C-alpha positions in Angstrom: 0.2 0.0 0.0 1.3 3.3 -0.8 1.3 6.3 1.4 0.8 9.0 -1.1 1.1 11.7 1.6 4.6 10.9 2.0 5.9 11.6 -1.3 4.3 13.4 -4.3 6.1 14.7 -7.6 4.4 17.0 -9.9 5.5 17.6 -13.4 4.2 20.3 -15.8 4.5 23.7 -17.3 3.4 27.1 -15.6 -0.1 25.9 -15.3 1.3 23.8 -12.3 4.4 26.1 -11.3 4.6 28.7 -8.7 4.3 29.4 -4.9 0.4 29.5 -5.1 -0.2 26.5 -7.3 -2.4 23.6 -6.3 0.8 21.3 -5.4 1.5 24.1 -2.9 -1.9 24.0 -1.5 -1.5 20.1 -1.2 1.4 20.7 0.9 0.4 23.2 3.1 -3.3 22.2 3.9 -3.0 18.2 3.7 0.7 17.7 4.3 1.8 16.2 1.1 5.6 16.0 0.6 5.7 17.8 -2.7 8.5 17.9 -5.1 8.1 20.0 -8.2 9.6 19.4 -11.5 7.5 22.2 -13.2 8.8 25.2 -15.3 6.9 27.7 -17.4 6.8 27.0 -21.2 7.7 23.4 -20.7 6.6 21.1 -23.4 5.1 17.5 -23.0 8.3 15.7 -24.1 10.2 17.6 -21.4 7.9 17.1 -18.6 7.7 13.4 -19.1 11.5 13.0 -19.6 12.3 15.1 -16.6 9.9 12.9 -14.3 11.3 9.8 -16.0 14.9 10.9 -15.0 14.1 12.0 -11.4 12.3 8.8 -10.7 15.1 6.6 -12.5 18.1 8.4 -11.0 16.8 8.7 -7.6 15.2 5.3 -7.4 11.7 6.7 -6.4 9.3 4.2 -5.1 6.2 4.4 -3.0 5.3 7.7 -4.4 2.4 9.3 -6.1 3.1 11.1 -9.6 0.9 14.0 -10.9 1.8 14.7 -14.6 0.2 17.8 -16.0 0.1 18.0 -20.0 0.0 21.0 -22.0 -0.1 22.3 -25.5 0.8 19.9 -28.4 2.6 22.4 -30.5 5.3 23.1 -28.0 8.5 21.4 -29.0 11.3 20.0 -26.5 14.4 19.2 -27.7 18.3 18.8 -26.1 20.4 21.8 -26.8 24.2 20.9 -27.1 25.2 24.5 -26.7 23.4 24.9 -23.3 23.7 21.4 -22.3 20.0 21.4 -21.3 16.6 20.5 -22.8 15.1 23.9 -24.4 11.5 24.2 -25.2 9.9 26.1 -28.1 6.4 27.5 -28.2 4.4 30.1 -30.3 3.2 33.3 -28.7 -0.6 33.4 -27.8 -2.5 36.0 -29.9 -5.1 36.4 -27.0 -3.5 35.8 -23.5 -7.0 35.3 -22.1 -9.5 32.7 -23.4 -12.8 33.7 -24.6 -15.9 31.8 -23.9 -18.8 31.7 -26.1 -21.7 30.4 -23.7 -24.3 29.9 -26.7 -21.8 27.5 -28.6 -20.0 26.3 -25.5 -16.8 27.0 -27.2 -13.3 28.2 -25.7 -11.3 30.4 -28.1 -7.7 30.4 -27.3 -5.9 30.8 -30.6 -2.1 31.0 -31.4 0.0 32.5 -33.9 2.4 29.6 -35.0 4.6 32.0 -37.0 5.7 33.8 -33.7 7.8 31.7 -31.6 9.4 31.8 -28.2 12.1 29.8 -26.4 12.2 28.5 -22.8 15.9 27.9 -21.6 14.9 26.7 -18.2 17.6 27.1 -15.7 19.9 28.8 -18.3 17.4 31.6 -19.2 19.8 34.3 -17.7 22.7 33.1 -19.7 20.9 33.2 -23.1 22.8 36.5 -24.0 26.1 35.0 -23.3 25.2 32.2 -26.0 23.2 34.0 -28.2 23.8 37.8 -27.8 25.5 39.0 -30.9 25.4 35.9 -33.3 22.4 34.3 -35.5 22.2 31.2 -33.3 19.0 32.6 -31.6 17.6 33.3 -35.1 18.4 30.0 -36.5 16.7 28.0 -33.7 13.6 30.2 -33.9 13.6 29.7 -37.9 14.2 25.9 -37.1 11.0 25.7 -34.9 8.8 27.7 -37.4 10.1 25.3 -40.1 9.1 22.3 -37.8 5.5 23.9 -37.6 5.2 24.5 -41.1 6.5 21.3 -42.5 6.2 18.6 -39.9 3.7 19.6 -36.9 0.4 17.8 -37.2 -1.8 17.8 -34.1 -3.7 14.6 -34.6 -0.3 12.4 -35.0 1.4 14.6 -32.2 -1.6 13.7 -29.9 -1.3 9.9 -30.9 2.4 10.2 -30.2 1.7 11.8 -26.7 -0.7 8.7 -25.9 2.3 6.4 -26.8 4.6 8.3 -24.3 1.6 8.3 -21.6 1.2 4.6 -21.9 5.0 3.9 -21.8 5.6 6.1 -18.9 2.7 5.2 -16.7 4.1 1.4 -17.3 7.5 2.4 -16.2 5.9 4.4 -13.1 3.8 1.4 -12.0 6.4 -1.1 -12.4 8.6 1.0 -9.9 5.8 0.8 -7.2 4.5 4.2 -7.8 1.1 5.4 -8.9 0.2 8.1 -11.1 -2.7 10.3 -12.8 -2.5 12.8 -15.4 -4.0 16.4 -15.8 -4.6 17.8 -19.3 -4.8 21.6 -19.7 -5.7 22.5 -23.5 -9.1 22.1 -25.2 -9.8 18.8 -26.9 -11.5 17.4 -29.9 -14.2 14.6 -29.5 -11.8 12.0 -30.7 -9.1 13.2 -28.3 -11.6 13.0 -25.3 -12.3 9.5 -26.2 -8.8 8.5 -25.6 -8.4 10.4 -22.4 -11.4 8.6 -21.0 -9.5 5.3 -21.4 -6.6 6.5 -19.2 -6.0 7.8 -15.7 -6.9 11.4 -16.4 -8.9 13.9 -13.9 -12.3 14.9 -15.2 -13.9 17.8 -13.5 -17.5 18.7 -14.0 -17.4 16.6 -17.2 -14.4 18.3 -18.4 -11.0 16.9 -19.2 -9.7 20.1 -20.3 -8.8 22.1 -17.3 -8.6 25.2 -19.6 -12.2 24.6 -20.6 -13.2 23.9 -17.1 -11.3 26.9 -15.6 -12.4 29.3 -18.1 -16.2 28.3 -17.9 -16.0 28.5 -14.1 -14.3 32.0 -13.9 -11.3 30.8 -12.0 -8.4 32.5 -14.3 -6.4 35.2 -12.8 -7.8 37.7 -15.2 -4.6 38.3 -17.3 -3.9 34.9 -18.8 -5.0 31.3 -19.1 -3.5 30.5 -15.8 -5.5 29.7 -12.7 -6.1 32.4 -10.0 -5.0 31.8 -6.3 -8.7 30.8 -5.6 -8.8 28.6 -8.7 -5.6 26.7 -7.5 -7.1 26.2 -4.1 -10.2 24.7 -5.6 -8.1 22.4 -8.1 -5.9 21.4 -5.0 -9.3 20.5 -3.0 -10.7 18.6 -6.3 -7.3 16.7 -6.6 -7.1 15.8 -2.7 -10.8 14.3 -3.1 -9.9 12.5 -6.3 -6.8 10.9 -4.8 -8.9 9.7 -1.5 -11.5 8.2 -3.9 -9.3 6.4 -6.1 -5.9 5.5 -4.6 -4.8 3.7 -1.5 -2.9 5.5 1.1 
């Protein structure tokens, strides 16, 4: 039997990151021993890879893993220059999602031509590496070409399912337990696939962006949860774990 109160590891992007996140709430109110492997702008590939490395290198067992997944068009790859993983993402056109109540539709569009790089712990050093040369431009150009010629949302989602299934088997084989959070909006076929797996569902929504936008739990400045939103999500996660997993 796993004591999930003892060790909880959270991976994800900015939606799960910060001093006021749902993970902090789980720690302060319910005494969860939380390790954060989150970072703003992080891709799904980097999130899963960091969780895998942490579990493998530290021989993590008898722990609970929360894996928060994000936008499919984010691209994570190892940088030989920075000796670290780098994540690429486009800049959002509208920072705050728009909810059409009549159509029950969340509009949160992106301009795939506008790119942004996330350098993780090396963000302060980017000028050292890229200040006066074309390396930064070449990396941004590479990402734009990837989006233009290679990116396909359906196939990227299918590959994510493979990553999820493989990673979950690894986690369970080491005596841990896991469930997933999915933030972006979803197509019907994607919802069907998530329903077959260990994803948190809130008020009939697998998309946490869909749920939080409809319930007015955003911070008013972006697609991120407000402090109250994180507290409510933390309470929902606590009850979900209590109902579905052994302690």
